[in-house]
N, C-alpha and C positions, 0 to 999 in steps of 0.2 A: 504492498499501499504506501509504504513513503516512501520509494522506488517511482512508482505513477505521478504519486502528488510532486514530486521533483523533475520532472517533465514535463507537466502544463504547468509546475512554480507557484500552486495554489496552495489556498486549504478549502477543504470539502468541508460542506452546508449540508443541513438536510435534506430528508429526501421527503417530498410530501406525500401525502398515502393517494391523490389522485394518478399520483407520475407512478410510486408506487408497483399499483398495481395498474399500471396500463397493458391494455392490451397489446397484439402482435398488429393489429392491421390500426393503431393509433387511430384509437377512439375514446381523447381525455374528455372528462368531464367539463363543460363550457364555460369562462368565466367572466365577471367580469370586468376583472380586474389585470388579466396575462393574457398578452401571446401564448400558442401552444403547438411549436414547427419539430416536425420530423424532415431531415433532411436524410435521404439514402444514400449513403455512396457506393452501394455494395454492386457489383458489375458494372457500373460506367457502359454501358452499351456507348456505343456511338460516340462517347463522352460527353454524353446527357446523366441527368442526378433526376429523381427521384421529390417532389416540394411538397409538403403536407403545411397548409399553416390553418392552426383553426383560433381564428380573433378574440378578441372581445366583444360580449353581447353587445348588437348593434342595436341600437333605438330609434332608427331610424326606416325608413322604405326605401332609400335608393342610397348605395353603399361605394365607395371609390377604393382598390385596392390600387395602389403605387407601387413600381420601383424607381428609384435615385435614376434621375436625371443625368444629376453632375456629385459627386463627393470633396469633403475637404483634402486639401491635398492635392489636389490633378491640377485644377484652371482649365480644366479642359472637358468638353459636354462627352459625355460618353452614352448616353439613353440605357440604360441597362435593364428595361425592359425589352430589348432586339433578341437578347437573349432568350425569350420565357417560351416557351412553344405546350400548346393544348391548355390552356387554361379553364378548368373549371369551379364552379361554387353548386357547393350542395348543401340544404337541411340537415335537418339534421336524422331524417329517415332515408336518406339518399336520393333523395328527391333531386333532380339540377335546376338550378336558377340562369334565369335568364342575364344572360352577361352582357356588355361591347363595349370592342377597348375602343378607349376617347380617342389614345393618341400612341407616342410608340411607348408611354409608358404606365398609361391608368387606365386602368377596368371598371365601369360602371357594373355595380350589381345590384338589381332587381332586387323584388323584396326581403328589405337588407335587415329585417327584423326577424325572419327565418333563417339567415348566412347563419351556417352553422362551420363549414371548414371550405374549402377554396386547395387544388391542387392543379400540379403542373408539370412539365419538365423545365431545369434550365438546365442551356448548353456550355461549355468554356467559354470565356471568353478569347484565350491565346488562338482557338481554331480557327476563330476568323480573321484573317488578315486584314481584310476590304473594314472592318470596321475599328482597326488602326486602336483599340485599348492598349495603353500600358500596361506591361503585363502584372509588372508591380502590384497595382492596383486593380487587377483585374482576376479573373478565375481559371486554372490550370485543374485537368482533370488526365492525368496519368494510368496504367495498369497498376502502378504503386506507388503513387501519390499521389492527392488533390491540394492542391492551393486554394481555400477558401477568404476570399474577400467577401465577407458571409452578405455584403450588398450584392452581390453580382447570383447571389443564390436566392435572399429574402425581401421583402417589401412591409410594405406597410400601411394601414386603412387610412386615408385621408382622415387630418383632425387625431388620428388615437399615435402617433407617434413616440408620443411621450409615457408609451403603458411598458408594461412590462415584458422583457421577452424569457421563456421557458422553454429552450434551443436545446432538441435531443438531436443525433449522428448517431445513424446506424454506418457497422463500418466494419471490414476485414476483418479477423482476428490479429490480422499480418500488422496491423495500423495503429498507432498510437499516436497521440492528440498532445500537439504545444500548443501557447494559446497563452492569452493575457484574462477572459472570460474565467468568470469565477463558476466552479464547479460543483452541480449538486450530486452526482456521483458518476462513478465509470464503471464500465465491467467490460469484459472483451471482444462484444459486441456491440455495444449501447453507450453513448455519453450522454449524458442532460449535465447543459451548461445554464447559465442565467446570467441577464442581461439587463440592467434597469428601467431600460428604453431602448428606441432602435438605435441610437445617438452611439449609445456602448453598444449594442450588438455590430453595428457596423466595423466601431472601431476599433474593434479588437478579433482580429483574423486565428484563422485556426489552423495549422497544417498538419494534413495526415500524411506522415511517412516511417519507415519503417526503423527502426530502435535505435537511430540517432541524433545525441538528444545531451545537451549537458549544461549545469548551472552554477552559479557560485555568487559571493555578496560580496556588493560592494556599498560600502557608506551606508550601510543596513539597510540598502534597497538589494531581491533577491532579481540575480541577472541568468536569463534561459537563454539559451539557443535552440531549433531545433531547424534540421539541417535535411533534406531531402534531395539523394546524390545517387544519380541514374547511370553515373560512370563510376563511381566507388571512388573519387580525387578529394570529396571535401566530408572530413571527418568534425565533429560538433566539437569534439575536446578540442583538437588542436587552432580551431576558428575563432574557438573561444580565449584558449592562452594566447594567442594574439591579439585580439582584442582588449582581453583583459585590463591594457596600459593603459590604451585610450577611453575607457570607463572610470579607472582610477585619477586622470589625468580630471576627467571630466568634474568629477566631486570634488578634487580640488582647489578645482577653478573658483567654483559656487558656493565654495565657503566650505567643505569637507562632510555636505549629505548632499540627496537628491532630495529633490520635492517626490518620491512616485516610491513607492516601498515593492513596485515590482518591474522590470522590463523586460521583454521580448524578445530574438529575434529571431524571422522565420525566415530561411532561406533555400528558396527552390533553385537550383541547379540545374544546368544547358548544356544540351551535350554541344560540340562542337557545330555539327548545323544546326544547330537551333540558335547558336548563339550570334549567329548570322542572320537569322531569315524569322526572329522571335519579335511580338510587342516592343521589345525595348528591356535591356541591361540596365539597372539601376536599382530604384528603390521607392519605396512612397511611406510616408512618416503615417503615424498611428501616437495619439497621445502617450500611450505603455508600450509600445509594440513599431514593430517596422519587418516589412516584408521585402526583401531585398531576391530579385534572379544575377544571379552570377556565374559566368562559364564555368562548369564541371570537366576541368583541363589539366593538363599540365602544369607546372612554372613555365615551363620553355614557348608555351603556344600566348600565354598570360605577358610574358616579357615582347612581343609583339607590341603590344600597349598599353605597356606599365614599366618603366623604367626604374632601376634602383635593384635593390638586395629582394628577397623576396616578394618579388609582383603582388602575387596571387594577395598574401595579406597585406601589401598595399591598399592595393584596388576594396579589398571588402573594408579594411581602415576606415578610408576614403571617404567612404558612403557614411559607412553606420556611424558617424563620428557627429555629418550633420543631424542624420535624424534624431539621434540621442536626446542632441540637443531641442529635441521638440518637444521634450518635458517639458519649456519651460514655455518657450514661445511655440505654439498656445497655450497647451498647457493648465500653464497657469497665469499666462497676460493673454488674453485676447477680450477680441470686442465684441459687441453684439449679433454680428455678422455671422461667427461661428459660435456662440454662445444658444443660440436660437436658429441652428441653423437649418435652412430649409432646402430640401432637398433635389424641390422640381422646381423651385426660382430662386435662386440664390442670388444673395448681394454680394459681391465684395466690397469688404474694407477698402479703406484707404491706403492698406498701413501693410501691402505685402511686402514691400523692403525688410520691416521690423521681422515678419514674421520668417523670411525665406534669407535675408538678406545678413540679419544681426547673427541667426541661426549661424548659415555657413561661412560667416567671418568667428562667429564665438569658435567651429568644433576647429578650425584653425587656432585658434590664439590656443586653445585652453591645451592645446599640443608642444606646442613649441615651447609655454610654459612651462610644460610637465614633463619634459625630456623628451618625447613618443616623434618629436620631428626637430632638423636642427632650425638654427635663426636661418640657415642660408635657405634650405627647404620653403620658411614660409617665409622668407621674402620675394623668391620666385614663385611661387603660388598664386600674391597677391598682384603682380607684377604680370603675369599671365592674366587675371581681371581683369587690369585695366587693358591689355589690349584685346582681350574680351569686351569689353562696354564700349571699347570703339570702333565693334560694331554695330552699335542701333543707339539709335538717334539719337541725341545731345538735349535737345531742344523739347524732350516732353518730362515735363516735371514728375517723379516720384511716384509721386500722390496720385499724379491721374492716369498714369498710366497702372499703378494698382488698383485703383475702382475701376479700370474701363479692359482689364484683361482677360473679357470673356468678349469682348466685341469689337472697337474699336481699336486697339492697342494689343490685338493680342498674338501679334506678333513681334514685340515687346519686350512678353513675359518674360522671356529666360533673362533679360537684363538685372530682372532681379538676385540671382547668382554672382550675377560680376560688379555692374555698380552699387547693387544690394551691399555684398561684401563689404568694398569700397569705401561707401559709407560709415560702416558698421569700425571699419578703423581707422576712418577721418575723425570721428566721433568717439573712440577711445583716445588719437592722441590727443585731441581736441581738452578732454577732462585732466589728463593726463597731464596737460601743461597749464591747465588753471588751479589744477590740485596742489604742485610739484610733485606726479608721482604718487600723493598716497590715497586715490582715487580712480578707480579706472569705471569701461562701459560695465565692466560682471557686477562693479557693487554698484549702478544702475540698476541693474536686470536684477539682481537680488532682492533690492530695498523694492520694488515692483511686482514681485514674486509673491512675499510677502502678505505685500498692501490688498493684493486681489488674490490669488492661488484660483481653483481648477472651477470652483463654484461663485465664481463672481466675476465682472464684466466690466471694459470702460465704454464709453460712447464716444463712436468712431472720431466726429467730430471736434472731441474736446482734447484728444491723446499728445498732441501737441503744448495744449498748458500744462500738461500731469507731469511729462516729461520735462516740461520747463523749471515747474514747483520742485522736483525734487534730482535735479542736477544742477552742476556748478554754474557759476554766471558766463556768459556767452554761449551757452547753449540753445537758446530762443534764437539767435538771430544765425545761430550754425542753421537748425531747424529748417526753416524758412528762408534762408538764401539758396542750400545747397541739396532741400529734398523740395519742396514747397515749390523753392522757384530752380532755375538751372542754371546756374556760376556750376564753371569748374571746380569738384574737390579740391582743397587747398594745400597738396601734398608740397605744392614747391615753399612752404610754408612752413608746415606741419614738421615736415621729414631732417631740417636743418635741425628742428628743436629736441631729436630722437637719436641724432650722431651721424644719420646720412647728408647724401647728398639726392639732390633728384633733379631732374630736367625732364620736363613733359616732351620735347620734343627739344632734339640736335641736330644741324646741317653737319655731318663727316666730308673727309676728303679718301675713296677709295680707290682703287686702279678699275680700269672701266670695262666691264666683262664685253664681250662680242654680241651684238643688237643686228643680230640675223633672225629666219626663219629655215630653221631645219628638220626636214622630217624622215624617218627612220620608215620606209616600205620593202616589209620582209621581202614581199612578190615580188621584186624589182631589179633584188641583190643585199647585199651585207650590209652598205653604208648610208650614211646622214646625206639626203639632197638636200642643196640652198635653193630655199624656195623664196626668201625678199631677203633683203640686204636696205639697212638702214646709212639711207646718205647721210643723215646728221650725225655719225658715229664715226669720227677720223680713224677710230684706231680697226674700227669692222671694214670703213671703206680705204682703209689703207691698204688690205692683202689685195687688192684688185678680183674681190671674186664674180662668179658672173654662177644666174642662176643655170640650177644641174649641176654646178659640180659634187662634186661624191667626195665627202671627207674620208680620210684614210688617217692620218695624223694628226697629233696635236702637240708640238712641240719633243717630235719622236715620240710620243705613244702612241699606240695600236687604238683605233676606237672600235669599241666594238658595238653591238645593237643593244641598246636601251641603256649604253655606259657615259653620255656625249655627256648631261650635265654632270654626272659624278665627277668624271674629269676635268671638266671643267671649274668645278668647287675649289678640287683637290687643289689645282694650280692658283686660285684666287686665293688662294690665305699664304702664298710664300711671293707671291709677283709685285713686285716693283713697279713702279712709272721708268718710262725711261727705257725700259727691258726692249728685248727681240725677242718676238714669238714668232715660229718657222711654223707651217701647217702644210701639208701636203694632200691634197686632191688627185682626183679623176675628171680629167676633162674630156667632152667630146664636143670635137668639130664637127664642122656642116657637114661634113661625109660617112659621118656618124664613127669614122677613129679614135679609141680613148687614148689620151697622153695620163701618165705620171707627174704633173707639178709640184713644184715647191712655192710659196707663194708666202712673205714675209709681212710683217707689223710691226709698228712702236706703241709700246702699251700709253695710257692718256690716265689722266684722271678723271674722277666723273667725281659731283658733289651724291650722296645717298640721305634722306634723313631719316634720322634714327627717332623711334616714342619709348619714353616711362623707362631713362637711364636713373638705375637707381645703387648706386653705390654709398658704403663705409664711407663717412672724411676723414680727410688729414687731420683735418685742422677740428676736431669735435672737440670743445670743452667738456673739464671735468664735471660740468653741471649737466650737460646734456645727455653724457656717458650714464650718470647718474639715473636722469629720464628715462633712457631706451631703458637701462638693464632693470626698473620696476615697469614698468610698459611689458615683455618681454620674458620679466623671471632670471636675468644672468646672471 
């Protein structure tokens, strides 16, 4: 029993008599205060599962059953009703009631006072590529595992989403559950869970898979990881050991405690083929858990897209560190839009920059402060975000693009992970500067967390006033100038205070690269053909090239198919202005005869714009170095 409870990471509570005596055909006594749901994942033919919903007793003639249009954390319309098949409604005697589909996500049921149960099949979101559902925020059904984001299988009666759920899952004996849901009972083939309302049900996913679960305690919170590994390269104990430093760093950053007593990581492994074809590698945060989809492949494959030692663990740490910090925002600090979330017609907050951007920043700063990543790694990540933010429209205030993330500025949403994180860094440096290093962004976050908590919300339009009242002097100007305004973040002012030199943009002199069009046509030979010559380039023009020339060698190095750019890049690293470059080409004359000829030119210089240059300052004062030490905990 203890072993099972460790896997699910919770304490069992008593089972109601109606559930304890429930018949195999799932016919519980209907109640006014609860939903009673059965999800049968045995068989899973054609990636479908059977769902039965016994709703609370209805008191109106017409009622509506709904599936979510969108769920928190996705910022994209999902329409989970599209994955429901064959929905039917019945009274307590088994007579079918008339139903009408109102739209993608809602069904009207006549004679609602007689409604006893609703039945249908739910298909996995992962099987429908056209639906384009981000896999961590969807469902997946395999022969040996099921990823249950419950909002993909179960809905609610409109107006009754605040009612509790008693949620039964019928499963194979070979599968065990990992979840943050409270447990009513567990058995080899049937588990019963409890959620106080639909928000909690949707927010606490379940992973059913083989026994691949590990748990540990972090700052008084039970952390559990459950893993589905179809290829067998993902081990829960190994992953948890690698993630524990991230959790420890987060708890230390937050003052030595965590604002939750449990946290669950659900890992769904993807085969090599699925990695490049599935609906997304990544994660979706929940208040006390996260669903992660990651390649179930060896480290050599991970090295293709993740640098550094132990690339698999670095990949997972980067994802989970971000999701874990959502226990602060939005679990403990959130607006009314999240507190009373509308799954059908959601209202967006103006402060998505706060929920996602500051969460991303906190996930990184906590790791450098905790020694999980180096100072150089942290700065490299932030510079990369500067380059990423350059790809978005800088003239749209972050508050505006947050409010309109689902409509007008949907194409700007991803900037919350770029500029949003940079806002977090700039605000952190601003607070450190104003308090001589005594306080940082985390102190403001802790203050707000203690002020609100999971059961209280702030009013969206009043959030800047709340921040200003609880932050050092100068914060109000920062908020209105850089977040609700569009002024560039003041890094050229702030970084020197931290012992760094920063230039947003610099022109530098470099050796000019050849400027031509060169195409490799394998069907016509084994060389690159010159297709265009830039007449404005003195260096390129100096060779005397002609269209149709075939490149053989560059400075004596033979050019093979597909390697021209590599050869040029290697030469460019050590090239000097004024040096001679010799190339060999095959030229075809008017009669069709080919000759190998040498062409030469002299290198010239060119100007190149470089953005976001961040370096340690050689002239940093002791005060500036002390401020950096307070900021990064060095």
